[in-house]
N, C-alpha and C positions, 0 to 999 in steps of 0.2 A: 506450537506457534510457528508461523511461516512468514518469511520476508518476501514481499511481492511488490509489484508496481501497478498503480492505478493507470489503466489504459487511456483515460481521458486527460487527467492532469499530469501524468508521468511522475507523480509523487511516489517515492518509496515508502511503503507502509508495512505494518505487521498485521497478520491475520491469525486470529485465535479461533480454533474449532472445538466444538463439543458435540458428540454423537447424541441423537435423540431417539435412536432405534428402539430402545426398550423402555421409554418413558411415556407416560400418558400425556396427551396434548395439553391438559390443564396444569401439568407439573412445571413449576418454574425451575429452569436449569441454573447451575452456578454461573454460566456465561451470561444468561439473560439478567440475572441479579447483578452481576458485575457491571454490565452495560448501564443498568438503571442507576447504580451508585455513582459511576463515573459521570453520567449525565447530570445528576443532581449536584455533584461537586463542581461542575462547570469548566473542566479542563484548565484548572489553575496551574500556575508554575509548580513543577515538581510532580505533576500527575499526568499520565498519558491522556491525550485528547481522544474521546470516543468519536469516530468518524462515521461508522455505519454498523448496523446490526440487522441480521436477517437470516433466512433459512436457505440452505443449498442442499437439496436432496434430503438425506437423513441426518444432516448436520446443521447446527446453528453456527453462524460465523459472526465475529466481531472484528471490525477493522479499527486499529488504533495507530498512534504515532509509532514509527520505527525508532527503536532506542539502541544504545550501545551495550557494552559488556556489563555483567552483574558485578557487584562488589566481591562476590565469591570468586569469579574468574580473575579479577584484579589481584585479589589476595593470593591466589594460587600462582600467579605469575611473578609475585614479589620474591626476590632472592632471599629475603629475611623471613618470609612467611608471615609478615605483618606490615601494616602501613605506618609511615612516620606519624608521630603524635600530632603535628600541625595539620596534616591531611585528615586525620581522624577527627580532629576538632572541627575543621571546616565542614566536613561532611555531616557531622553531628548537628551543627547549628542549622544547616539546611533541613535535615530530617525533623528536627524539633519544630521548625516553622511549618512544614507540610502536615505534621501530625496535629498541631494546634489548629490549622485551617480545617482539616478533616473533622476534628472534634467540635469545632464551632458550627459545623453543619450536622451535628448530632450522630456522627458515625464513628465507630471504632473499627480498626483494621483486623485484629485478631491473629495476624501471622507475620509479625515483623522478623525478617531474617535476611541474610546476605543475598540469597537468590532473588528476593523480591525488591532489591534496590539496584537499579540500573543507571548507568551514566548516560547522559544525552549525547547527541552527535552534532558536529559542526558548531553552530553558534551556541548550542546548549551543552557543549562538551564538558563544561565545568559544573553542570547541574546534575544532581542525583535525583532520580525519579522513583517514586513508590509505585509498585505495580501489584497486580493480583488481588482484586477486591471480591473474589468469589464467596468468601465467608464473612465479609464485613457486615456489621449489623448496627442498628440504631440503639444507643444507650439511653436516650431520652426522647420523649414525644416532641416533634418539631414545633407544635403550637402551644401545648400546655407546659412543656419543659419538665414534665414529671419523669424522674429518673427510674430506670428499671430496678426492681428489687434485687438485693443481693441474696440469691438463693443457691442451694446446692444443686448442681447439674450432674455431678458424678461422671464428667467426661473432660478430658484434656483437650483444649482447643489451641491450635497453633503448632509450632515446631518444638519438639521436646527440648532441644539444646537451649533455646532462648525463651521458652515459655515462662510466664510469671509464676510466682508462688501460688497466687490464687488459682491459676489454671491447673497447676499440679494438685491442688486441693479439691478440684472439681467445683469451683465456685463460679457464679456468673461474673463475667468480665466487664471492665469499665475503662475509662481513659487511662488511668494510672497503669493498667496492665500493658498497654501499648508502649508507654514510656519506660516501664521496667524492662520489657523485652528489648527496646532500643538501647538501653544502658548496657545490657549483657552483650548485645551485638557490637557496640562500640568498643567495649573491653576486649572482645575477641579480635576485632580489627587491629588494635594496637599491640596486643600481646600474642596473637596467633593461637590462643588457647583460652580455656576457662577451667577453673578448678575441678568442675564436675564432669568434664568430658575430654576425650582425646581429639576428636574432630567434630565439626558442626553436624555431622550425620549421626552422632551417637545418641 
């Protein structure tokens, strides 16, 4: 991800690149999928606004809002290695709102973690943003509202440290798994650790 400036509007934006060198033309990349998900979610508060998507040489590029530091960076900068409880609670309330909005549009994120939560800049400096929708998926059909079946997939989806129990069991994920991962992440923010790991990279 690169920080750059729009030469016409002079707006500072973020550019995310993905190589297409060894992928067939018909293959949907993670970046293309992410752009489609963000477009369907409509640039709501707490979600980066998709500005442009296209191809540059052997790369696909997506332009989105430029955002601030991740919660992981803020936590590492904290002298106590944890955030105060009132800050953790305020961030948690925002994250619950963004997840509920995303779920109301039939999507689940699949990878709730510190690195995918970024603070905004300037007038949005107190807003936490959810990013990285490359593996987001629909848990129910948009028109029929038929829920996906709970099947055995035999693969762990997401980040090991914050993955839900269902993910560890290799089961198809749903909205509750996003919230379970969020609960683990919030516990990590206020404690600086979790009982089953030493660091979020474990």
